[in-house]
TORKE-676241 format. One record per residue (C-alpha): residue in three letters; y, z, x. Coordinates in nm, 4 decimals, padded with zeros to 6 digits, m for minus. Last residue first. Layout:
BEGIN
   r        Y        Z        X
 ALA        Y        Z        X
...
end
This chain:
BEGIN
   r        Y        Z        X
 UNK  01.3677  00.7854 m00.8819
 UNK  01.1131  00.8034 m00.6108
 UNK  00.9633  00.5026 m00.4482
 UNK  01.1651  00.5218 m00.1343
 UNK  01.0214  00.9113 m00.0785
 UNK  00.6703  00.7901 m00.0906
 UNK  00.5457  00.8928 m00.4276
 UNK  00.4047  01.2267 m00.4792
 UNK  00.0891  01.2978 m00.6984
 UNK  00.0884  01.3831 m01.0543
 UNK  00.2724  01.0883 m01.2598
 UNK  00.2845  00.9096 m00.9567
 UNK  00.0441  00.6160 m01.0904
 UNK  00.1949  00.6441 m01.4625
 UNK  00.5801  00.6301 m01.3015
 UNK  00.4427  00.2932 m01.0952
 UNK  00.2899  00.1625 m01.3953
 UNK  00.5792  00.1772 m01.6061
 UNK  00.8353  00.0477 m01.3839
 UNK  00.6020 m00.2447 m01.2702
 UNK  00.8541 m00.5400 m01.3124
 UNK  01.1518 m00.3328 m01.1955
 UNK  00.9902 m00.1188 m00.9059
 UNK  00.7842 m00.4562 m00.7842
 UNK  01.0942 m00.6624 m00.7464
 UNK  01.2402 m00.3475 m00.5534
 UNK  00.9441 m00.3007 m00.3470
 UNK  00.9449 m00.6919 m00.2884
 UNK  01.1143 m00.7279  00.0676
 UNK  01.0175 m00.4041  00.2065
 UNK  00.6440 m00.4500  00.0872
 UNK  00.6423 m00.8130  00.2318
 UNK  00.8289 m00.7079  00.5757
 UNK  00.5417 m00.4190  00.6269
 UNK  00.2523 m00.6361  00.5078
 UNK  00.3802 m00.9350  00.7579
 UNK  00.4062 m00.6895  01.0400
 UNK  00.0104 m00.5966  00.9450
 UNK m00.0903 m00.2736  00.7604
 UNK m00.4091 m00.0772  00.8745
 UNK m00.7343 m00.0096  00.6770
 UNK m00.9955  00.1551  00.8662
 UNK m01.3498  00.1445  00.7523
 UNK m01.6916  00.3660  00.8946
 UNK m01.9969  00.2332  00.9137
 UNK m01.9880  00.2597  01.2827
 UNK m01.6524  00.0835  01.3129
 UNK m01.5234 m00.1592  01.0495
 UNK m01.1842 m00.2959  01.0590
 UNK m00.9731 m00.3943  00.7648
 UNK m00.6498 m00.5528  00.8074
 UNK m00.3441 m00.5575  00.5861
 UNK m00.0742 m00.8193  00.4555
 UNK m00.2307 m01.1415  00.5945
 UNK m00.2837 m01.2993  00.2324
 UNK m00.6375 m01.2865  00.2285
 UNK m00.6532 m00.9823  00.3896
 UNK m00.4289 m00.7910  00.1190
 UNK m00.6675 m00.9564 m00.1739
 UNK m01.0147 m00.8721  00.0017
 UNK m00.8410 m00.5203 m00.0104
 UNK m00.7697 m00.5285 m00.3649
 UNK m01.1201 m00.6939 m00.4576
 UNK m01.2918 m00.4056 m00.2652
 UNK m01.1054 m00.1401 m00.4043
 UNK m01.1431 m00.2979 m00.7593
 UNK m01.5326 m00.2931 m00.7093
 UNK m01.5094  00.0563 m00.5473
 UNK m01.3618  00.2251 m00.8306
 UNK m00.9953  00.3055 m00.8985
 UNK m00.7182  00.5715 m00.8557
 UNK m00.5493  00.3144 m00.6226
 UNK m00.4666  00.5931 m00.3675
 UNK m00.8268  00.7380 m00.4103
 UNK m00.9935  00.3971 m00.3568
 UNK m00.7467  00.3344 m00.0597
 UNK m00.8201  00.6635  00.0840
 UNK m01.1894  00.5792  00.0657
 UNK m01.1516  00.2810  00.2499
 UNK m00.9855  00.5022  00.5453
 UNK m00.6399  00.4908  00.6381
 UNK m00.4644  00.3339  00.9477
 UNK m00.4462  00.5091  01.2789
 UNK m00.1711  00.3132  01.3799
 UNK m00.1128  00.2474  01.7507
 UNK m00.0747 m00.1256  01.7591
 UNK  00.1684 m00.1037  01.4792
 UNK  00.4317  00.1055  01.5632
 UNK  00.5790 m00.0742  01.9303
 UNK  00.5540 m00.4195  01.7658
 UNK  00.7014 m00.3001  01.4538
 UNK  01.0396 m00.1477  01.5822
 UNK  01.2264 m00.4519  01.6017
 UNK  01.1349 m00.5309  01.2452
 UNK  01.2660 m00.1566  01.1948
 UNK  01.6086 m00.2279  01.2989
 UNK  01.8088 m00.0341  00.9929
 UNK  01.5818  00.1745  00.8133
 UNK  01.4374  00.0670  00.4813
 UNK  01.0812  00.1190  00.5326
 UNK  01.1552  00.4898  00.6783
 UNK  00.8495  00.5570  00.9130
 UNK  00.5596  00.7915  00.9108
 UNK  00.3084  00.5248  00.9766
 UNK  00.1180  00.6597  00.6958
 UNK  00.3786  00.6025  00.4678
 UNK  00.3946  00.2430  00.5258
 UNK  00.0034  00.2522  00.4487
 UNK  00.0620  00.4273  00.1279
 UNK  00.3488  00.1705  00.0452
 UNK  00.0946 m00.1135  00.1104
 UNK m00.1783  00.0332 m00.0911
 UNK  00.0465  00.0990 m00.3649
 UNK  00.1920 m00.2503 m00.3977
 UNK m00.1680 m00.4117 m00.3550
 UNK m00.2615 m00.1959 m00.6592
 UNK  00.0281 m00.3420 m00.8377
 UNK m00.0293 m00.6842 m00.7193
 UNK m00.4200 m00.6631 m00.8225
 UNK m00.3474 m00.5884 m01.1460
 UNK m00.2640 m00.2514 m01.3564
 UNK m00.2572 m00.2443 m01.7365
 UNK m00.0415  00.0359 m01.8515
 UNK m00.2541  00.3389 m02.0195
 UNK m00.2955  00.3117 m02.3907
 UNK m00.1199  00.5736 m02.6520
 UNK m00.3172  00.7808 m02.8510
end
């Protein structure tokens, strides 16, 4: 039986950041995106912590580690309101994933293919 490819914090962060950009409803590679971010980001709904957990297809412990990593790097924020958590991408997060997605696609090709085997990837990650 073949083993599943190993996934680390970097690729989990990639999945979460791409999911957050998809939730914004924008094309990550559109011209002039940087100029539009100041208007887009303050009104974003974000996603729940449970949605992050489902996106990375992992447990609570790994979800917490990924979110801590993204917050520490300034790529996402986590806001707690009445016992519920909202995860939102930052300007730095959008620019980071835009810049490094192609790198992640080359390095983590097998993990990305495995991750999106039964779900639909954002259109910019599809082959």
